[in-house]
N, C-alpha and C positions, 0 to 999 in steps of 0.2 A: 205521694199517692198512698192511699189507705184502702185495703180490701180484705175480705175474709169470705169464708164459705159457710156462714152460720145457717143458711137456709136449708142445708142438706140434713140437718138434725132430724127433722120430721121424716125424711125418707129413710134414714138409718133405723129409726125407731120402728117404722113400718116393716122394714126388712127383718128385724129381730122378731117382730110379732108374727110375721109369716113363717119364719123358721120354727118358732115355738108351736104354732098351729100345725105345721107340717109334721113335726115330731109327735104331736098328740095323735094326728090322723094315722101316721105310720105305726104307732104303737097299738092303736085300736084295730087296725086292719092287717096286723102282722101275719095273721094266719093265711092271708091270701098270697103272701110272699114266701111261704115255706118251701115251695118247689123251685125257687130260683137256683139254689145250689144242691138241694137234696138233703142237706144237713141244716136243721132249723137254727141251731146255735151259731153256725157259721154265717147264715143269713142275717141273724140278729146283730152279730159283731160287724158285719159289712155295713149295715145301715147305721149302726151306732157310730162307727169311726167316720163314715161319710158325713153324718150330721155334725159331729164334733169338728171335723176338718172345715166344713163349710161355716160353722159358727165362728171358729177362730180366724178364718180368712176374712170374714166380714169385720171382726173385731180389729184385726191388724190393719185393714184398709181404712176403716172409719176413723179419721182424725180431723179435728178442727184446725184450720190453717188461717193465720192472720199475718198480713204484711203491711208494714207502715214505714214509708220512707219520707215522711214529712219532717222537715228540719234537717239538722246535720247528722243525725243518727238514723240507722235502719234498725227496726225491731221486727223480728220474725218469730212467730210462736206456733208450735205444734202441740196439741193436747187432745186427749180422748174426747169423744163426743158424748158418751153416756157417763153420767155421774161426775162430770168435770166440774159442775157447779158446787159439789159437795166434797169430792175427793180430787186432789190434783196429782194423781198417781202416774200420769203419762205425759206431763208437761215438759216440753223442751223449748227453751227460749234463748235467743241469741240477739245481742245488741252490739252494733259496731258502727264506727264512723264511716261515712260514705267513701272517704279517701283510702280506706283500708281494704276495700273490695278489689281483688285481683282479677277474678274470673268467675263465671257461673256456667252451669250446664243443666239443662232439663233432660232427664232420662225417662224414656217411655218403654216400659216392659209390657207384657201381655195384660196384666190386670193391675199393675202398680205404676204410678208415675212419681218421680222424685225430682228434687231440686238439690243440686250440689253446689255449694259456694266455697270459693277459695279466698280466705281472708288472712290478711297480715295483721298479727297482733303487735302490741307495743314493743316487744323484744325484737321484732324483725322476723320472727318465725312465722311460717305459713301453716294455717290450720284449715282443714276441710270440715265442713258441717253439712249434714244431710237433712232434708225435710220431705215429708210425705205430702204431695200435692195431688193425690189421686182424685179426691172429690172436689177439687177446684175446677171451675168451668174453663173451657177452652178460651173463652173471651178474657177472663180474668188472668189466666196464665199468659196470654198475649200482652196484657198491660204490664204484668210483672216483668216479663221479658224485656219490654221496651224500657222500663224504668232501670233495670239492672244493666242493660246495654248502654244506656246514657251515662250511668255511673262509671262503668268500665272505660268507656271512651274518654270521659273527662279525666279519669285517673291516668290514662296513657298519655294524654296531651300534657298533663302536668309533669309526668316523668320524663318525657322527651324534651321539654323546654328547659 
């Protein structure tokens, strides 16, 4: 099975655009917000840190995810959505044989969804790998879960026999 969340790129670019427009609007109408705290400098820093926190939250959540389980190997890739065609600064890629998958778990937090895989390497050691699947649709996460469940079930049958 092969899937990815490439269609969310335009949504993330729109969110960044809205954040930049919001920052410009807030900077131009800043005088209207002077009475929020009584101290205009404190109000400025509250809005500045709020904007920066929101910007980095969107940056942290926005990751491209690709899952490919065709063939004997599974390839999972996480990388940044913006500038990923030119700079590969946030890429995380894992390739492993299907029979090395021990378990998996989807983790759902308030604004973050993750996938944790437990993989046995060639030395027999167990390694945990984590992937950001926040922007992967529910339907695609369901298909990934089915694929991983099938692999784990087949591996357990081989181990028991």
